[in-house]
C-alpha positions as a printed Julia matrix, in Angstrom:
321×3 Matrix{Float64}:
 189.19  16.01  -18.66
 190.45  15.78  -15.16
 190.35  12.18  -13.82
 187.27  11.52  -11.81
 189.08   9.02   -9.54
 190.48   9.9    -6.25
 194.35  10.63   -6.29
 196.33   7.36   -6.1
 198.28   8.6    -2.93
 194.88   9.08   -1.16
 193.57   5.75   -2.09
 196.75   4.16   -0.8
 196.37   6.08    2.37
 192.85   4.91    2.83
 193.86   1.39    2.09
 196.44   1.43    4.81
 193.82   2.76    7.28
 191.38  -0.04    6.22
 194.08  -2.61    6.92
 194.69  -1.0    10.34
 191.02  -0.74   11.25
 189.56  -3.87    9.9
 186.78  -4.3     7.4
 184.31  -5.78    9.94
 184.28  -2.62   12.03
 183.95  -0.44    8.84
 181.1   -2.5     7.47
 179.27  -2.17   10.77
 179.8    1.67   10.76
 178.61   1.88    7.24
 175.43  -0.24    7.91
 174.53   2.13   10.97
 175.14   5.31    8.79
 172.96   3.86    5.99
 170.07   3.05    8.3
 170.29   6.63    9.78
 170.3    8.19    6.3
 167.34   6.07    5.17
 165.4    7.48    8.24
 166.25  11.09    7.2
 169.25  11.45    9.54
 172.12  13.86    8.93
 175.88  13.31    8.74
 176.39  14.76   12.17
 174.4   11.73   13.52
 175.55   9.14   10.93
 179.22   9.94   11.35
 180.03  10.09   15.08
 183.66   8.88   15.14
 186.81   8.22   13.16
 185.76   4.73   12.06
 182.44   5.91   10.8
 184.21   8.88    9.0
 186.56   6.44    7.21
 183.68   4.17    6.26
 181.73   7.23    4.81
 184.77   8.31    2.9
 185.35   4.97    1.4
 181.68   4.62    0.26
 180.83   8.21   -0.72
 183.91  10.31   -1.14
 184.86   8.76   -4.46
 181.36   9.7    -5.86
 181.29  13.17   -4.39
 184.79  13.85   -5.65
 184.01  12.59   -9.06
 180.84  14.69   -9.3
 182.76  17.85   -8.1
 185.53  17.18  -10.73
 183.11  16.82  -13.48
 181.16  19.92  -12.55
 184.36  21.95  -12.08
 185.79  20.84  -15.4
 182.55  21.9   -17.23
 182.73  25.27  -15.4
 186.55  25.76  -16.1
 185.75  25.32  -19.87
 183.36  28.4   -19.72
 185.84  30.48  -17.66
 189.41  29.69  -19.0
 190.97  32.82  -17.52
 189.6   32.04  -14.0
 192.62  31.22  -11.97
 191.54  30.99   -8.14
 194.19  31.26   -5.54
 191.78  30.9    -2.62
 188.89  28.5    -2.01
 186.1   28.32    0.64
 184.48  24.93    1.02
 181.25  25.28    3.01
 179.97  22.02    4.68
 183.22  20.46    3.4
 182.59  16.95    4.9
 185.56  14.8     3.8
 187.05  17.64    1.76
 186.25  16.08   -1.59
 185.08  19.3    -3.23
 188.32  21.15   -2.27
 190.38  18.3    -3.37
 188.6   18.3    -6.71
 189.06  22.09   -6.98
 192.78  21.7    -6.47
 192.89  19.06   -9.23
 191.03  21.21  -11.73
 192.58  24.46  -10.68
 196.17  23.44   -9.66
 197.04  27.18   -9.12
 194.94  27.06   -5.93
 197.16  28.09   -3.04
 194.96  28.15    0.1
 191.62  26.7     1.19
 189.32  27.12    4.12
 187.06  24.02    4.94
 184.03  24.74    7.07
 182.6   21.68    8.78
 181.01  21.14   12.2
 181.57  17.41   12.39
 184.88  16.77   13.97
 185.38  13.25   12.67
 184.82  14.49    9.11
 187.09  17.49    9.67
 189.9   15.37   10.76
 189.57  13.26    7.71
 189.45  16.23    5.38
 192.66  17.37    6.97
 194.21  14.01    6.1
 193.0   14.25    2.57
 194.22  17.82    1.89
 197.44  17.19    3.61
 198.44  15.17    0.54
 198.11  18.27   -1.71
 200.07  21.47   -2.24
 197.11  23.62   -1.14
 197.66  25.14    2.35
 194.52  24.08    4.15
 192.64  25.59    7.24
 189.67  23.61    8.69
 187.08  25.59   10.75
 184.61  24.04   13.06
 181.43  25.88   12.15
 177.87  25.16   10.68
 176.94  26.82    7.44
 173.5   27.54    8.96
 175.08  29.87   11.44
 176.59  33.32   10.75
 179.96  33.05    9.1
 181.24  36.57    9.92
 184.64  35.38   10.92
 185.23  33.54    7.57
 187.25  35.38    4.87
 185.81  35.7     1.35
 187.54  33.56   -1.33
 187.97  33.61   -5.04
 186.08  30.35   -5.39
 183.24  29.28   -3.03
 182.07  25.7    -3.26
 179.2   23.91   -1.66
 178.96  20.23   -2.47
 176.13  17.84   -1.33
 175.19  20.33    1.38
 171.8   21.72    0.53
 170.3   18.19    0.55
 170.61  18.3     4.32
 168.93  21.73    4.69
 165.18  22.3     4.87
 163.97  23.47    1.36
 162.51  26.6     2.93
 165.97  27.67    4.1
 167.97  27.08    0.92
 167.42  30.58   -0.78
 168.36  32.51    2.41
 171.48  30.31    2.91
 172.7   30.73   -0.68
 172.14  34.44   -0.54
 174.13  34.76    2.59
 177.07  32.65    1.36
 177.11  34.32   -2.02
 178.66  37.35   -0.27
 181.77  35.31    0.42
 182.5   34.68   -3.32
 184.94  37.13   -4.77
 184.81  35.49   -8.23
 182.78  32.34   -8.51
 180.29  30.07   -6.54
 179.49  26.48   -7.46
 176.77  24.4    -5.8
 176.82  20.67   -6.47
 173.79  18.43   -5.42
 172.66  14.87   -6.09
 171.2   14.33   -9.56
 167.62  13.76   -8.26
 164.46  15.62   -8.59
 164.81  16.95   -4.99
 168.49  18.01   -5.87
 167.19  19.66   -8.95
 164.72  21.65   -7.04
 167.38  22.87   -4.71
 169.68  23.77   -7.58
 166.84  25.85   -9.11
 166.28  27.58   -5.83
 169.97  28.32   -5.56
 170.2   29.57   -9.15
 167.38  31.93   -8.48
 168.96  33.21   -5.39
 172.41  33.75   -6.97
 170.82  35.64   -9.93
 168.97  37.84   -7.29
 172.24  38.47   -5.64
 173.66  39.96   -8.81
 175.71  36.97  -10.0
 175.74  35.82  -13.67
 174.74  32.21  -14.17
 177.65  30.6   -16.0
 176.82  26.89  -16.15
 175.29  24.46  -16.88
 172.66  26.76  -18.35
 173.31  28.33  -21.73
 170.79  31.08  -20.84
 169.55  33.14  -17.92
 165.88  32.26  -18.54
 163.65  29.93  -16.59
 164.59  26.09  -16.92
 162.71  24.8   -19.97
 162.33  21.22  -18.68
 158.8   20.17  -18.11
 157.21  18.45  -15.18
 158.6   15.1   -14.34
 162.0   15.85  -15.79
 165.09  17.29  -14.13
 168.48  18.61  -15.2
 171.27  16.37  -14.03
 174.5   14.78  -15.37
 176.48  11.68  -14.84
 180.08  10.72  -14.17
 181.71   7.24  -14.08
 184.36   6.36  -11.5
 186.31   3.31  -10.61
 185.75   1.53   -7.35
 188.6    0.5    -5.03
 188.74  -2.87   -3.41
 187.61  -1.46   -0.1
 184.76   0.42   -1.86
 183.65  -2.72   -3.54
 183.82  -4.71   -0.2
 181.85  -2.06    1.97
 179.18  -1.81   -0.67
 179.01  -5.53   -1.27
 179.34  -4.66   -4.91
 180.83  -6.74   -7.76
 180.76  -4.05  -10.59
 184.28  -2.34  -10.74
 182.74   1.05  -11.53
 180.06   3.4   -10.29
 177.94   6.05  -12.2
 177.15   9.09   -9.98
 174.27  11.4   -11.02
 174.6   14.97   -9.96
 173.34  18.48  -10.76
 175.16  21.82  -10.32
 175.0   25.49  -10.82
 177.96  27.86  -11.27
 177.64  31.65  -11.02
 180.21  34.4   -11.2
 180.67  38.0   -10.59
 179.72  39.89  -13.76
 182.16  39.68  -16.61
 183.9   36.43  -15.56
 183.61  33.77  -18.26
 180.74  33.14  -20.93
 177.97  30.75  -21.14
 178.04  27.79  -23.69
 175.69  28.25  -26.66
 174.29  24.76  -26.07
 174.61  21.99  -23.36
 174.24  18.2   -23.89
 171.53  17.24  -21.25
 171.39  13.63  -22.09
 173.89  10.88  -23.15
 174.23  11.0   -26.94
 172.04   8.41  -28.72
 174.46   6.94  -31.14
 173.02   4.76  -33.94
 174.56   3.19  -37.05
 173.75   6.02  -39.47
 173.18   8.99  -37.12
 173.61  10.51  -33.64
 170.83  12.31  -31.8
 171.87  15.04  -29.3
 169.41  16.34  -26.69
 170.47  19.96  -26.11
 169.55  22.87  -23.89
 170.12  25.98  -25.89
 169.63  29.78  -25.57
 166.47  29.09  -27.66
 165.04  26.27  -25.45
 165.24  22.55  -25.82
 166.32  21.07  -29.14
 167.25  17.69  -30.63
 169.91  17.74  -33.2
 170.47  14.79  -35.59
 173.96  14.41  -36.94
 174.23  11.98  -39.82
 177.11   9.69  -40.47
 177.7   11.18  -43.91
 178.74  14.42  -42.2
 181.8   12.67  -41.18
 183.53  15.46  -39.03
 180.36  16.34  -37.18
 179.41  12.66  -36.69
 182.88  11.91  -35.2
 182.57  14.88  -32.98
 179.13  13.73  -31.92
 180.37  10.3   -30.99
 183.18  11.75  -28.76
 180.61  14.0   -26.77
 179.91  13.14  -23.14
 176.81  13.95  -21.18
 177.09  17.56  -19.96
 179.6   18.89  -22.58
 179.11  22.18  -24.07
 178.26  22.0   -27.89
């Protein structure tokens, strides 16, 4: 598994910027942004300048990076021959999704980041400047026509649909799907609302002629019932600045997320089953909640089946089984 934590060089860079800016200014910017988000505001309003962008990166970038890394790792396992050389990151924000893509697919040579917020674009340029991936940042809004943007092997959209009206999601996904030469991955918060948008994106991608690769082990309707939603979790470490800005004392954070990955026909193969809950490990057995090609199933692995029980104990929420 690829580390879910931000690269050490980038953390050191952010730490130096915190020292130069001062935590008081960053905490004030974070408080303003949080208030705007609680009132339904968008990043274009909540992140008006470089200080606000740095505060946002310190508080949210570690989690969005970790979620993207975990999603991309799961996808890469289903398409081991996929070796993208170009990436298009739509609504790139701080660049966390492209940074994650370059970690999971180190052969990535060039990336185009599309982001309308100049403060976030500048920070994304700083982040990607510490990688070997040649990066171009384009000031544009994904809601507008992207006719001047070149298609790429890999198209990613991370934590973007949450800021779009639900009625516009299907049309937006259909439009950007045309820019994916090989694969498109959409990552969203692991909430009921995020799940609803992932389902809409999944349907739009299937309608556009893409094969659904992950997380689903099937192309059928989602079998989860009302009140439940498909999502996963990844644990990441908090930096000192992260702890300070969030007034937190726990050194780690669990980020819940959902995703869908779709490919041009013939690229990769779906898992036969996916672990949709954390394994329930007991003294004598392990229960696995699985989504399979035959619907939802619970498999009990008993301790006496030593090899299977050992394998079950090593599984992580989201793994293919």
